[in-house]
PDBQT receptor file of N, H, CA, C and O in Angstrom, charges set to zero:
ATOM      1  N   UNK A   1     -33.568 -51.503  54.716  1.00  0.00    +0.000 N 
ATOM      2  CA  UNK A   1     -33.552 -50.473  53.212  1.00  0.00    +0.000 C 
ATOM      3  C   UNK A   1     -32.610 -51.642  51.847  1.00  0.00    +0.000 C 
ATOM      4  O   UNK A   1     -31.662 -52.323  52.238  1.00  0.00    +0.000 OA
ATOM      5  N   UNK A   2     -32.957 -51.683  50.671  1.00  0.00    +0.000 N 
ATOM      6  H   UNK A   2     -33.728 -51.130  50.354  1.00  0.00    +0.000 HD
ATOM      7  CA  UNK A   2     -32.314 -52.367  50.115  1.00  0.00    +0.000 C 
ATOM      8  C   UNK A   2     -30.816 -51.250  49.426  1.00  0.00    +0.000 C 
ATOM      9  O   UNK A   2     -30.763 -50.088  49.024  1.00  0.00    +0.000 OA
ATOM     10  N   UNK A   3     -30.016 -52.115  49.549  1.00  0.00    +0.000 N 
ATOM     11  H   UNK A   3     -30.059 -53.059  49.876  1.00  0.00    +0.000 HD
ATOM     12  CA  UNK A   3     -28.650 -51.932  49.017  1.00  0.00    +0.000 C 
ATOM     13  C   UNK A   3     -28.785 -52.310  47.365  1.00  0.00    +0.000 C 
ATOM     14  O   UNK A   3     -29.025 -53.514  47.274  1.00  0.00    +0.000 OA
ATOM     15  N   UNK A   4     -28.730 -51.844  46.407  1.00  0.00    +0.000 N 
ATOM     16  H   UNK A   4     -28.536 -50.866  46.481  1.00  0.00    +0.000 HD
ATOM     17  CA  UNK A   4     -28.724 -52.475  45.235  1.00  0.00    +0.000 C 
ATOM     18  C   UNK A   4     -27.273 -51.366  44.774  1.00  0.00    +0.000 C 
ATOM     19  O   UNK A   4     -26.971 -50.249  45.194  1.00  0.00    +0.000 OA
ATOM     20  N   UNK A   5     -26.601 -52.279  43.732  1.00  0.00    +0.000 N 
ATOM     21  H   UNK A   5     -26.846 -53.187  43.391  1.00  0.00    +0.000 HD
ATOM     22  CA  UNK A   5     -25.608 -51.718  42.866  1.00  0.00    +0.000 C 
ATOM     23  C   UNK A   5     -25.592 -52.717  41.402  1.00  0.00    +0.000 C 
ATOM     24  O   UNK A   5     -25.800 -53.883  41.067  1.00  0.00    +0.000 OA
ATOM     25  N   UNK A   6     -25.107 -51.099  40.677  1.00  0.00    +0.000 N 
ATOM     26  H   UNK A   6     -24.938 -50.152  40.949  1.00  0.00    +0.000 HD
ATOM     27  CA  UNK A   6     -24.970 -52.546  38.715  1.00  0.00    +0.000 C 
ATOM     28  C   UNK A   6     -23.673 -52.051  39.159  1.00  0.00    +0.000 C 
ATOM     29  O   UNK A   6     -22.999 -51.432  39.983  1.00  0.00    +0.000 OA
ATOM     30  N   UNK A   7     -23.776 -52.843  37.892  1.00  0.00    +0.000 N 
ATOM     31  H   UNK A   7     -24.323 -53.346  37.223  1.00  0.00    +0.000 HD
ATOM     32  CA  UNK A   7     -22.325 -53.388  37.283  1.00  0.00    +0.000 C 
ATOM     33  C   UNK A   7     -21.780 -53.727  35.981  1.00  0.00    +0.000 C 
ATOM     34  O   UNK A   7     -22.414 -54.644  35.458  1.00  0.00    +0.000 OA
ATOM     35  N   UNK A   8     -20.629 -53.204  35.152  1.00  0.00    +0.000 N 
ATOM     36  H   UNK A   8     -20.114 -52.459  35.576  1.00  0.00    +0.000 HD
ATOM     37  CA  UNK A   8     -20.281 -52.553  33.812  1.00  0.00    +0.000 C 
ATOM     38  C   UNK A   8     -19.450 -53.069  33.909  1.00  0.00    +0.000 C 
ATOM     39  O   UNK A   8     -18.731 -52.703  34.839  1.00  0.00    +0.000 OA
ATOM     40  N   UNK A   9     -19.068 -53.980  33.251  1.00  0.00    +0.000 N 
ATOM     41  H   UNK A   9     -19.652 -54.277  32.495  1.00  0.00    +0.000 HD
ATOM     42  CA  UNK A   9     -18.028 -55.697  33.073  1.00  0.00    +0.000 C 
ATOM     43  C   UNK A   9     -17.649 -55.687  33.832  1.00  0.00    +0.000 C 
ATOM     44  O   UNK A   9     -16.540 -55.198  33.620  1.00  0.00    +0.000 OA
ATOM     45  N   UNK A  10     -17.773 -56.003  35.232  1.00  0.00    +0.000 N 
ATOM     46  H   UNK A  10     -18.674 -56.401  35.404  1.00  0.00    +0.000 HD
ATOM     47  CA  UNK A  10     -18.016 -56.172  36.282  1.00  0.00    +0.000 C 
ATOM     48  C   UNK A  10     -16.836 -55.291  37.301  1.00  0.00    +0.000 C 
ATOM     49  O   UNK A  10     -15.937 -55.656  38.058  1.00  0.00    +0.000 OA
ATOM     50  N   UNK A  11     -17.328 -54.081  36.905  1.00  0.00    +0.000 N 
ATOM     51  H   UNK A  11     -18.059 -53.785  36.290  1.00  0.00    +0.000 HD
ATOM     52  CA  UNK A  11     -16.551 -52.519  37.459  1.00  0.00    +0.000 C 
ATOM     53  C   UNK A  11     -17.882 -52.298  38.545  1.00  0.00    +0.000 C 
ATOM     54  O   UNK A  11     -18.934 -52.730  38.073  1.00  0.00    +0.000 OA
ATOM     55  N   UNK A  12     -17.986 -51.764  39.765  1.00  0.00    +0.000 N 
ATOM     56  H   UNK A  12     -17.131 -51.414  40.149  1.00  0.00    +0.000 HD
ATOM     57  CA  UNK A  12     -19.417 -50.809  40.209  1.00  0.00    +0.000 C 
ATOM     58  C   UNK A  12     -19.206 -50.076  39.252  1.00  0.00    +0.000 C 
ATOM     59  O   UNK A  12     -18.129 -49.832  38.708  1.00  0.00    +0.000 OA
ATOM     60  N   UNK A  13     -20.412 -49.631  38.968  1.00  0.00    +0.000 N 
ATOM     61  H   UNK A  13     -21.287 -49.829  39.410  1.00  0.00    +0.000 HD
ATOM     62  CA  UNK A  13     -21.244 -47.695  38.618  1.00  0.00    +0.000 C 
ATOM     63  C   UNK A  13     -21.083 -47.817  39.412  1.00  0.00    +0.000 C 
ATOM     64  O   UNK A  13     -20.830 -48.591  40.335  1.00  0.00    +0.000 OA
ATOM     65  N   UNK A  14     -21.402 -45.962  38.741  1.00  0.00    +0.000 N 
ATOM     66  H   UNK A  14     -21.608 -45.333  37.991  1.00  0.00    +0.000 HD
ATOM     67  CA  UNK A  14     -21.346 -45.087  40.219  1.00  0.00    +0.000 C 
ATOM     68  C   UNK A  14     -22.241 -44.064  39.520  1.00  0.00    +0.000 C 
ATOM     69  O   UNK A  14     -22.220 -44.224  38.300  1.00  0.00    +0.000 OA
ATOM     70  N   UNK A  15     -23.175 -42.861  40.011  1.00  0.00    +0.000 N 
ATOM     71  H   UNK A  15     -23.192 -42.730  41.003  1.00  0.00    +0.000 HD
ATOM     72  CA  UNK A  15     -23.018 -41.984  39.125  1.00  0.00    +0.000 C 
ATOM     73  C   UNK A  15     -22.568 -40.356  38.145  1.00  0.00    +0.000 C 
ATOM     74  O   UNK A  15     -22.282 -39.239  37.712  1.00  0.00    +0.000 OA
ATOM     75  N   UNK A  16     -22.678 -40.811  38.238  1.00  0.00    +0.000 N 
ATOM     76  H   UNK A  16     -22.910 -41.718  38.589  1.00  0.00    +0.000 HD
ATOM     77  CA  UNK A  16     -22.173 -39.803  36.187  1.00  0.00    +0.000 C 
ATOM     78  C   UNK A  16     -22.601 -38.996  35.610  1.00  0.00    +0.000 C 
ATOM     79  O   UNK A  16     -23.828 -38.912  35.557  1.00  0.00    +0.000 OA
ATOM     80  N   UNK A  17     -21.761 -38.031  34.913  1.00  0.00    +0.000 N 
ATOM     81  H   UNK A  17     -20.765 -38.100  34.957  1.00  0.00    +0.000 HD
ATOM     82  CA  UNK A  17     -22.174 -37.192  33.797  1.00  0.00    +0.000 C 
ATOM     83  C   UNK A  17     -23.212 -38.378  32.817  1.00  0.00    +0.000 C 
ATOM     84  O   UNK A  17     -24.439 -38.312  32.891  1.00  0.00    +0.000 OA
ATOM     85  N   UNK A  18     -22.593 -39.289  32.041  1.00  0.00    +0.000 N 
ATOM     86  H   UNK A  18     -21.597 -39.343  31.981  1.00  0.00    +0.000 HD
ATOM     87  CA  UNK A  18     -23.509 -40.496  31.600  1.00  0.00    +0.000 C 
ATOM     88  C   UNK A  18     -23.879 -41.269  31.588  1.00  0.00    +0.000 C 
ATOM     89  O   UNK A  18     -24.205 -41.851  30.554  1.00  0.00    +0.000 OA
ATOM     90  N   UNK A  19     -24.133 -41.993  33.511  1.00  0.00    +0.000 N 
ATOM     91  H   UNK A  19     -23.868 -41.520  34.351  1.00  0.00    +0.000 HD
ATOM     92  CA  UNK A  19     -25.039 -42.798  34.119  1.00  0.00    +0.000 C 
ATOM     93  C   UNK A  19     -25.601 -42.429  35.059  1.00  0.00    +0.000 C 
ATOM     94  O   UNK A  19     -24.885 -41.743  35.788  1.00  0.00    +0.000 OA
ATOM     95  N   UNK A  20     -27.234 -42.662  35.617  1.00  0.00    +0.000 N 
ATOM     96  H   UNK A  20     -27.816 -43.219  35.025  1.00  0.00    +0.000 HD
ATOM     97  CA  UNK A  20     -27.387 -41.917  36.927  1.00  0.00    +0.000 C 
ATOM     98  C   UNK A  20     -27.845 -43.333  37.421  1.00  0.00    +0.000 C 
ATOM     99  O   UNK A  20     -27.971 -44.352  36.743  1.00  0.00    +0.000 OA
ATOM    100  N   UNK A  21     -27.963 -43.236  38.150  1.00  0.00    +0.000 N 
ATOM    101  H   UNK A  21     -27.860 -42.407  38.701  1.00  0.00    +0.000 HD
ATOM    102  CA  UNK A  21     -28.454 -44.577  39.004  1.00  0.00    +0.000 C 
ATOM    103  C   UNK A  21     -29.954 -44.455  40.027  1.00  0.00    +0.000 C 
ATOM    104  O   UNK A  21     -29.707 -43.680  40.950  1.00  0.00    +0.000 OA
ATOM    105  N   UNK A  22     -31.171 -44.908  40.100  1.00  0.00    +0.000 N 
ATOM    106  H   UNK A  22     -31.372 -45.539  39.350  1.00  0.00    +0.000 HD
ATOM    107  CA  UNK A  22     -32.454 -43.980  40.962  1.00  0.00    +0.000 C 
ATOM    108  C   UNK A  22     -32.718 -45.556  40.688  1.00  0.00    +0.000 C 
ATOM    109  O   UNK A  22     -32.838 -46.449  39.850  1.00  0.00    +0.000 OA
ATOM    110  N   UNK A  23     -32.714 -45.039  42.628  1.00  0.00    +0.000 N 
ATOM    111  H   UNK A  23     -32.617 -44.313  43.309  1.00  0.00    +0.000 HD
ATOM    112  CA  UNK A  23     -33.536 -46.268  43.198  1.00  0.00    +0.000 C 
ATOM    113  C   UNK A  23     -32.380 -47.823  42.671  1.00  0.00    +0.000 C 
ATOM    114  O   UNK A  23     -31.209 -48.150  42.862  1.00  0.00    +0.000 OA
ATOM    115  N   UNK A  24     -33.903 -48.545  41.758  1.00  0.00    +0.000 N 
ATOM    116  H   UNK A  24     -34.854 -48.280  41.604  1.00  0.00    +0.000 HD
ATOM    117  CA  UNK A  24     -33.324 -49.733  41.046  1.00  0.00    +0.000 C 
ATOM    118  C   UNK A  24     -32.426 -49.126  40.133  1.00  0.00    +0.000 C 
ATOM    119  O   UNK A  24     -31.236 -49.274  39.854  1.00  0.00    +0.000 OA
ATOM    120  N   UNK A  25     -33.802 -48.043  39.567  1.00  0.00    +0.000 N 
ATOM    121  H   UNK A  25     -34.769 -47.922  39.794  1.00  0.00    +0.000 HD
ATOM    122  CA  UNK A  25     -32.582 -47.872  37.727  1.00  0.00    +0.000 C 
ATOM    123  C   UNK A  25     -31.619 -47.372  37.382  1.00  0.00    +0.000 C 
ATOM    124  O   UNK A  25     -31.204 -46.264  37.719  1.00  0.00    +0.000 OA
ATOM    125  N   UNK A  26     -31.111 -48.176  36.619  1.00  0.00    +0.000 N 
ATOM    126  H   UNK A  26     -31.448 -49.077  36.346  1.00  0.00    +0.000 HD
ATOM    127  CA  UNK A  26     -29.972 -47.647  35.458  1.00  0.00    +0.000 C 
ATOM    128  C   UNK A  26     -30.091 -46.715  34.294  1.00  0.00    +0.000 C 
ATOM    129  O   UNK A  26     -30.717 -47.118  33.315  1.00  0.00    +0.000 OA
ATOM    130  N   UNK A  27     -29.729 -45.889  34.285  1.00  0.00    +0.000 N 
ATOM    131  H   UNK A  27     -29.220 -45.561  35.080  1.00  0.00    +0.000 HD
ATOM    132  CA  UNK A  27     -30.163 -44.259  32.534  1.00  0.00    +0.000 C 
ATOM    133  C   UNK A  27     -28.614 -44.010  32.615  1.00  0.00    +0.000 C 
ATOM    134  O   UNK A  27     -27.722 -43.740  33.419  1.00  0.00    +0.000 OA
ATOM    135  N   UNK A  28     -28.945 -44.381  30.693  1.00  0.00    +0.000 N 
ATOM    136  H   UNK A  28     -29.669 -44.600  30.039  1.00  0.00    +0.000 HD
ATOM    137  CA  UNK A  28     -27.462 -44.182  30.612  1.00  0.00    +0.000 C 
ATOM    138  C   UNK A  28     -28.648 -42.549  29.357  1.00  0.00    +0.000 C 
ATOM    139  O   UNK A  28     -29.577 -42.519  28.549  1.00  0.00    +0.000 OA
ATOM    140  N   UNK A  29     -27.599 -41.486  30.115  1.00  0.00    +0.000 N 
ATOM    141  H   UNK A  29     -26.844 -41.510  30.771  1.00  0.00    +0.000 HD
ATOM    142  CA  UNK A  29     -28.110 -40.404  29.498  1.00  0.00    +0.000 C 
ATOM    143  C   UNK A  29     -27.703 -40.251  28.562  1.00  0.00    +0.000 C 
ATOM    144  O   UNK A  29     -28.590 -40.103  27.721  1.00  0.00    +0.000 OA
ATOM    145  N   UNK A  30     -26.100 -40.156  27.924  1.00  0.00    +0.000 N 
ATOM    146  H   UNK A  30     -25.380 -40.276  28.607  1.00  0.00    +0.000 HD
ATOM    147  CA  UNK A  30     -24.994 -39.689  27.249  1.00  0.00    +0.000 C 
ATOM    148  C   UNK A  30     -24.046 -40.848  26.736  1.00  0.00    +0.000 C 
ATOM    149  O   UNK A  30     -22.949 -41.149  27.206  1.00  0.00    +0.000 OA
ATOM    150  N   UNK A  31     -24.918 -41.623  25.325  1.00  0.00    +0.000 N 
ATOM    151  H   UNK A  31     -25.809 -41.378  24.943  1.00  0.00    +0.000 HD
ATOM    152  CA  UNK A  31     -23.971 -43.346  24.869  1.00  0.00    +0.000 C 
ATOM    153  C   UNK A  31     -23.194 -42.382  23.862  1.00  0.00    +0.000 C 
ATOM    154  O   UNK A  31     -23.331 -41.362  23.187  1.00  0.00    +0.000 OA
ATOM    155  N   UNK A  32     -22.479 -43.170  24.135  1.00  0.00    +0.000 N 
ATOM    156  H   UNK A  32     -22.367 -43.999  24.684  1.00  0.00    +0.000 HD
ATOM    157  CA  UNK A  32     -21.015 -42.393  23.016  1.00  0.00    +0.000 C 
ATOM    158  C   UNK A  32     -21.072 -44.347  22.430  1.00  0.00    +0.000 C 
ATOM    159  O   UNK A  32     -21.503 -45.363  22.976  1.00  0.00    +0.000 OA
ATOM    160  N   UNK A  33     -20.423 -44.084  21.145  1.00  0.00    +0.000 N 
ATOM    161  H   UNK A  33     -20.073 -43.259  20.702  1.00  0.00    +0.000 HD
ATOM    162  CA  UNK A  33     -20.321 -45.350  20.564  1.00  0.00    +0.000 C 
ATOM    163  C   UNK A  33     -19.213 -45.779  21.526  1.00  0.00    +0.000 C 
ATOM    164  O   UNK A  33     -18.330 -45.079  22.024  1.00  0.00    +0.000 OA
ATOM    165  N   UNK A  34     -19.451 -47.066  21.675  1.00  0.00    +0.000 N 
ATOM    166  H   UNK A  34     -20.168 -47.634  21.271  1.00  0.00    +0.000 HD
ATOM    167  CA  UNK A  34     -18.438 -48.606  22.283  1.00  0.00    +0.000 C 
ATOM    168  C   UNK A  34     -17.736 -48.048  23.083  1.00  0.00    +0.000 C 
ATOM    169  O   UNK A  34     -16.514 -48.161  23.181  1.00  0.00    +0.000 OA
ATOM    170  N   UNK A  35     -18.723 -47.142  23.973  1.00  0.00    +0.000 N 
ATOM    171  H   UNK A  35     -19.715 -47.050  23.893  1.00  0.00    +0.000 HD
ATOM    172  CA  UNK A  35     -17.471 -46.692  25.509  1.00  0.00    +0.000 C 
ATOM    173  C   UNK A  35     -19.041 -47.423  26.501  1.00  0.00    +0.000 C 
ATOM    174  O   UNK A  35     -18.886 -47.651  27.701  1.00  0.00    +0.000 OA
ATOM    175  N   UNK A  36     -20.155 -47.652  25.962  1.00  0.00    +0.000 N 
ATOM    176  H   UNK A  36     -20.281 -47.466  24.988  1.00  0.00    +0.000 HD
ATOM    177  CA  UNK A  36     -20.539 -48.502  27.020  1.00  0.00    +0.000 C 
ATOM    178  C   UNK A  36     -21.477 -49.278  26.964  1.00  0.00    +0.000 C 
ATOM    179  O   UNK A  36     -22.584 -49.346  27.498  1.00  0.00    +0.000 OA
ATOM    180  N   UNK A  37     -20.424 -50.375  25.632  1.00  0.00    +0.000 N 
ATOM    181  H   UNK A  37     -19.525 -50.320  25.198  1.00  0.00    +0.000 HD
ATOM    182  CA  UNK A  37     -21.258 -51.212  24.851  1.00  0.00    +0.000 C 
ATOM    183  C   UNK A  37     -20.330 -52.468  26.119  1.00  0.00    +0.000 C 
ATOM    184  O   UNK A  37     -19.100 -52.482  26.166  1.00  0.00    +0.000 OA
ATOM    185  N   UNK A  38     -21.245 -53.450  27.065  1.00  0.00    +0.000 N 
ATOM    186  H   UNK A  38     -22.245 -53.439  27.028  1.00  0.00    +0.000 HD
ATOM    187  CA  UNK A  38     -20.606 -54.499  27.248  1.00  0.00    +0.000 C 
ATOM    188  C   UNK A  38     -21.646 -54.842  28.241  1.00  0.00    +0.000 C 
ATOM    189  O   UNK A  38     -22.803 -54.438  28.119  1.00  0.00    +0.000 OA
ATOM    190  N   UNK A  39     -21.130 -55.805  29.518  1.00  0.00    +0.000 N 
ATOM    191  H   UNK A  39     -20.191 -56.134  29.617  1.00  0.00    +0.000 HD
ATOM    192  CA  UNK A  39     -21.902 -56.540  30.379  1.00  0.00    +0.000 C 
ATOM    193  C   UNK A  39     -22.546 -55.660  30.973  1.00  0.00    +0.000 C 
ATOM    194  O   UNK A  39     -21.742 -54.783  31.288  1.00  0.00    +0.000 OA
ATOM    195  N   UNK A  40     -23.832 -55.333  31.395  1.00  0.00    +0.000 N 
ATOM    196  H   UNK A  40     -24.485 -56.045  31.139  1.00  0.00    +0.000 HD
ATOM    197  CA  UNK A  40     -24.587 -55.238  32.805  1.00  0.00    +0.000 C 
ATOM    198  C   UNK A  40     -25.345 -55.830  33.784  1.00  0.00    +0.000 C 
ATOM    199  O   UNK A  40     -26.374 -56.478  33.594  1.00  0.00    +0.000 OA
ATOM    200  N   UNK A  41     -24.721 -55.551  35.029  1.00  0.00    +0.000 N 
ATOM    201  H   UNK A  41     -23.885 -55.024  35.183  1.00  0.00    +0.000 HD
ATOM    202  CA  UNK A  41     -25.950 -56.690  35.912  1.00  0.00    +0.000 C 
ATOM    203  C   UNK A  41     -26.234 -56.025  37.003  1.00  0.00    +0.000 C 
ATOM    204  O   UNK A  41     -25.997 -54.835  36.799  1.00  0.00    +0.000 OA
ATOM    205  N   UNK A  42     -26.755 -56.272  38.414  1.00  0.00    +0.000 N 
ATOM    206  H   UNK A  42     -26.948 -57.240  38.580  1.00  0.00    +0.000 HD
ATOM    207  CA  UNK A  42     -26.977 -55.543  39.255  1.00  0.00    +0.000 C 
ATOM    208  C   UNK A  42     -26.887 -56.806  40.799  1.00  0.00    +0.000 C 
ATOM    209  O   UNK A  42     -27.158 -58.007  40.783  1.00  0.00    +0.000 OA
ATOM    210  N   UNK A  43     -26.550 -56.195  41.641  1.00  0.00    +0.000 N 
ATOM    211  H   UNK A  43     -26.331 -55.219  41.654  1.00  0.00    +0.000 HD
ATOM    212  CA  UNK A  43     -26.907 -56.766  42.724  1.00  0.00    +0.000 C 
ATOM    213  C   UNK A  43     -27.591 -56.028  43.854  1.00  0.00    +0.000 C 
ATOM    214  O   UNK A  43     -27.655 -54.816  44.062  1.00  0.00    +0.000 OA
ATOM    215  N   UNK A  44     -28.235 -57.347  44.737  1.00  0.00    +0.000 N 
ATOM    216  H   UNK A  44     -28.183 -58.331  44.569  1.00  0.00    +0.000 HD
ATOM    217  CA  UNK A  44     -29.462 -56.521  45.946  1.00  0.00    +0.000 C 
ATOM    218  C   UNK A  44     -28.938 -56.848  46.749  1.00  0.00    +0.000 C 
ATOM    219  O   UNK A  44     -28.308 -57.905  46.699  1.00  0.00    +0.000 OA
ATOM    220  N   UNK A  45     -28.981 -55.986  47.962  1.00  0.00    +0.000 N 
ATOM    221  H   UNK A  45     -29.493 -55.128  48.003  1.00  0.00    +0.000 HD
ATOM    222  CA  UNK A  45     -28.649 -56.560  49.531  1.00  0.00    +0.000 C 
ATOM    223  C   UNK A  45     -29.532 -56.708  50.333  1.00  0.00    +0.000 C 
ATOM    224  O   UNK A  45     -29.482 -55.514  50.627  1.00  0.00    +0.000 OA
ATOM    225  N   UNK A  46     -30.557 -57.196  51.172  1.00  0.00    +0.000 N 
ATOM    226  H   UNK A  46     -30.598 -58.166  50.932  1.00  0.00    +0.000 HD
ATOM    227  CA  UNK A  46     -31.790 -57.194  51.668  1.00  0.00    +0.000 C 
ATOM    228  C   UNK A  46     -31.752 -58.042  53.026  1.00  0.00    +0.000 C 
ATOM    229  O   UNK A  46     -31.594 -59.261  52.978  1.00  0.00    +0.000 OA
ATOM    230  N   UNK A  47     -31.933 -57.219  54.485  1.00  0.00    +0.000 N 
ATOM    231  H   UNK A  47     -32.061 -56.228  54.524  1.00  0.00    +0.000 HD
ATOM    232  CA  UNK A  47     -31.464 -58.551  55.579  1.00  0.00    +0.000 C 
ATOM    233  C   UNK A  47     -32.424 -58.447  55.523  1.00  0.00    +0.000 C 
ATOM    234  O   UNK A  47     -32.936 -57.447  55.020  1.00  0.00    +0.000 OA
ATOM    235  N   UNK A  48     -33.565 -60.105  56.352  1.00  0.00    +0.000 N 
ATOM    236  H   UNK A  48     -33.149 -60.917  56.761  1.00  0.00    +0.000 HD
ATOM    237  CA  UNK A  48     -32.007 -60.892  56.311  1.00  0.00    +0.000 C 
ATOM    238  C   UNK A  48     -32.396 -61.825  55.061  1.00  0.00    +0.000 C 
ATOM    239  O   UNK A  48     -32.886 -62.938  55.250  1.00  0.00    +0.000 OA
ATOM    240  N   UNK A  49     -32.225 -61.466  54.158  1.00  0.00    +0.000 N 
ATOM    241  H   UNK A  49     -31.827 -60.562  54.004  1.00  0.00    +0.000 HD
ATOM    242  CA  UNK A  49     -31.966 -62.338  53.267  1.00  0.00    +0.000 C 
ATOM    243  C   UNK A  49     -31.208 -62.421  52.299  1.00  0.00    +0.000 C 
ATOM    244  O   UNK A  49     -31.340 -63.050  51.249  1.00  0.00    +0.000 OA
ATOM    245  N   UNK A  50     -30.407 -61.781  52.657  1.00  0.00    +0.000 N 
ATOM    246  H   UNK A  50     -30.300 -61.270  53.510  1.00  0.00    +0.000 HD
ATOM    247  CA  UNK A  50     -28.712 -61.201  51.832  1.00  0.00    +0.000 C 
ATOM    248  C   UNK A  50     -28.900 -61.324  50.722  1.00  0.00    +0.000 C 
ATOM    249  O   UNK A  50     -30.038 -61.638  50.376  1.00  0.00    +0.000 OA
ATOM    250  N   UNK A  51     -27.764 -61.108  49.622  1.00  0.00    +0.000 N 
ATOM    251  H   UNK A  51     -26.839 -60.853  49.903  1.00  0.00    +0.000 HD
ATOM    252  CA  UNK A  51     -26.931 -60.954  48.412  1.00  0.00    +0.000 C 
ATOM    253  C   UNK A  51     -27.807 -61.807  47.610  1.00  0.00    +0.000 C 
ATOM    254  O   UNK A  51     -28.037 -62.998  47.817  1.00  0.00    +0.000 OA
ATOM    255  N   UNK A  52     -28.687 -60.418  45.836  1.00  0.00    +0.000 N 
ATOM    256  H   UNK A  52     -28.500 -59.450  45.668  1.00  0.00    +0.000 HD
ATOM    257  CA  UNK A  52     -28.936 -61.339  45.243  1.00  0.00    +0.000 C 
ATOM    258  C   UNK A  52     -28.163 -60.737  44.470  1.00  0.00    +0.000 C 
ATOM    259  O   UNK A  52     -27.601 -59.701  44.825  1.00  0.00    +0.000 OA
ATOM    260  N   UNK A  53     -27.949 -61.412  42.968  1.00  0.00    +0.000 N 
ATOM    261  H   UNK A  53     -28.405 -62.253  42.679  1.00  0.00    +0.000 HD
ATOM    262  CA  UNK A  53     -27.122 -60.371  42.585  1.00  0.00    +0.000 C 
ATOM    263  C   UNK A  53     -27.686 -61.464  40.984  1.00  0.00    +0.000 C 
ATOM    264  O   UNK A  53     -28.177 -62.592  41.034  1.00  0.00    +0.000 OA
ATOM    265  N   UNK A  54     -27.365 -60.558  39.601  1.00  0.00    +0.000 N 
ATOM    266  H   UNK A  54     -26.966 -59.642  39.560  1.00  0.00    +0.000 HD
ATOM    267  CA  UNK A  54     -28.022 -61.736  38.528  1.00  0.00    +0.000 C 
ATOM    268  C   UNK A  54     -26.703 -62.216  37.656  1.00  0.00    +0.000 C 
ATOM    269  O   UNK A  54     -25.634 -61.838  37.176  1.00  0.00    +0.000 OA
ATOM    270  N   UNK A  55     -27.940 -63.772  37.880  1.00  0.00    +0.000 N 
ATOM    271  H   UNK A  55     -28.808 -64.079  38.270  1.00  0.00    +0.000 HD
ATOM    272  CA  UNK A  55     -27.373 -65.131  37.579  1.00  0.00    +0.000 C 
ATOM    273  C   UNK A  55     -26.080 -64.807  36.558  1.00  0.00    +0.000 C 
ATOM    274  O   UNK A  55     -26.157 -64.125  35.536  1.00  0.00    +0.000 OA
ATOM    275  N   UNK A  56     -24.828 -65.485  37.100  1.00  0.00    +0.000 N 
ATOM    276  H   UNK A  56     -24.766 -66.039  37.930  1.00  0.00    +0.000 HD
ATOM    277  CA  UNK A  56     -23.868 -65.650  36.128  1.00  0.00    +0.000 C 
ATOM    278  C   UNK A  56     -23.974 -66.112  34.194  1.00  0.00    +0.000 C 
ATOM    279  O   UNK A  56     -24.125 -67.303  33.924  1.00  0.00    +0.000 OA
ATOM    280  N   UNK A  57     -23.891 -65.199  33.168  1.00  0.00    +0.000 N 
ATOM    281  H   UNK A  57     -23.768 -64.231  33.388  1.00  0.00    +0.000 HD
ATOM    282  CA  UNK A  57     -25.083 -65.741  31.881  1.00  0.00    +0.000 C 
ATOM    283  C   UNK A  57     -26.440 -64.999  32.144  1.00  0.00    +0.000 C 
ATOM    284  O   UNK A  57     -27.467 -65.233  31.506  1.00  0.00    +0.000 OA
ATOM    285  N   UNK A  58     -26.348 -64.209  33.009  1.00  0.00    +0.000 N 
ATOM    286  H   UNK A  58     -25.515 -64.019  33.527  1.00  0.00    +0.000 HD
ATOM    287  CA  UNK A  58     -27.499 -63.796  32.671  1.00  0.00    +0.000 C 
ATOM    288  C   UNK A  58     -27.466 -62.401  32.809  1.00  0.00    +0.000 C 
ATOM    289  O   UNK A  58     -28.401 -61.780  33.313  1.00  0.00    +0.000 OA
ATOM    290  N   UNK A  59     -26.312 -61.805  32.337  1.00  0.00    +0.000 N 
ATOM    291  H   UNK A  59     -25.552 -62.309  31.927  1.00  0.00    +0.000 HD
ATOM    292  CA  UNK A  59     -26.226 -60.152  32.813  1.00  0.00    +0.000 C 
ATOM    293  C   UNK A  59     -26.859 -59.214  31.183  1.00  0.00    +0.000 C 
ATOM    294  O   UNK A  59     -26.708 -59.691  30.058  1.00  0.00    +0.000 OA
ATOM    295  N   UNK A  60     -27.178 -58.584  31.315  1.00  0.00    +0.000 N 
ATOM    296  H   UNK A  60     -27.301 -58.197  32.229  1.00  0.00    +0.000 HD
ATOM    297  CA  UNK A  60     -27.553 -57.397  30.089  1.00  0.00    +0.000 C 
ATOM    298  C   UNK A  60     -26.859 -56.513  29.376  1.00  0.00    +0.000 C 
ATOM    299  O   UNK A  60     -26.466 -55.388  29.683  1.00  0.00    +0.000 OA
ATOM    300  N   UNK A  61     -26.724 -57.242  28.214  1.00  0.00    +0.000 N 
ATOM    301  H   UNK A  61     -27.043 -58.156  27.965  1.00  0.00    +0.000 HD
ATOM    302  CA  UNK A  61     -25.800 -56.745  27.159  1.00  0.00    +0.000 C 
ATOM    303  C   UNK A  61     -26.774 -56.215  26.474  1.00  0.00    +0.000 C 
ATOM    304  O   UNK A  61     -27.914 -56.510  26.117  1.00  0.00    +0.000 OA
ATOM    305  N   UNK A  62     -25.766 -55.048  26.349  1.00  0.00    +0.000 N 
ATOM    306  H   UNK A  62     -24.840 -54.808  26.639  1.00  0.00    +0.000 HD
ATOM    307  CA  UNK A  62     -25.973 -53.659  25.579  1.00  0.00    +0.000 C 
ATOM    308  C   UNK A  62     -24.757 -52.729  24.299  1.00  0.00    +0.000 C 
ATOM    309  O   UNK A  62     -23.653 -52.198  24.415  1.00  0.00    +0.000 OA
ATOM    310  N   UNK A  63     -25.406 -52.871  23.535  1.00  0.00    +0.000 N 
ATOM    311  H   UNK A  63     -26.304 -53.303  23.442  1.00  0.00    +0.000 HD
ATOM    312  CA  UNK A  63     -24.380 -52.635  22.243  1.00  0.00    +0.000 C 
ATOM    313  C   UNK A  63     -24.971 -51.580  21.509  1.00  0.00    +0.000 C 
ATOM    314  O   UNK A  63     -26.113 -51.498  21.058  1.00  0.00    +0.000 OA
ATOM    315  N   UNK A  64     -24.105 -50.853  21.461  1.00  0.00    +0.000 N 
ATOM    316  H   UNK A  64     -23.177 -50.920  21.828  1.00  0.00    +0.000 HD
ATOM    317  CA  UNK A  64     -24.469 -48.971  21.012  1.00  0.00    +0.000 C 
ATOM    318  C   UNK A  64     -23.810 -48.663  19.578  1.00  0.00    +0.000 C 
ATOM    319  O   UNK A  64     -22.634 -48.425  19.304  1.00  0.00    +0.000 OA
ATOM    320  N   UNK A  65     -24.933 -48.744  18.757  1.00  0.00    +0.000 N 
ATOM    321  H   UNK A  65     -25.888 -48.937  18.979  1.00  0.00    +0.000 HD
ATOM    322  CA  UNK A  65     -24.865 -49.177  17.330  1.00  0.00    +0.000 C 
ATOM    323  C   UNK A  65     -24.884 -47.758  16.925  1.00  0.00    +0.000 C 
ATOM    324  O   UNK A  65     -24.844 -47.455  15.732  1.00  0.00    +0.000 OA
TER     325      UNK A  65
């Protein structure tokens, strides 16, 4: 099975009141100004292919306005 991890500004994300990780999806349920602004990326690990991550500079940028 695949192991998919999401990161926010380089730090591992986990489920919380405002963040929900479902399979390959990152769901942001309640957004507050500026608290979730930043770079999001993900890494997937699947044997025998190894680890694949969003390439440097290919992060998903989110800006809350």
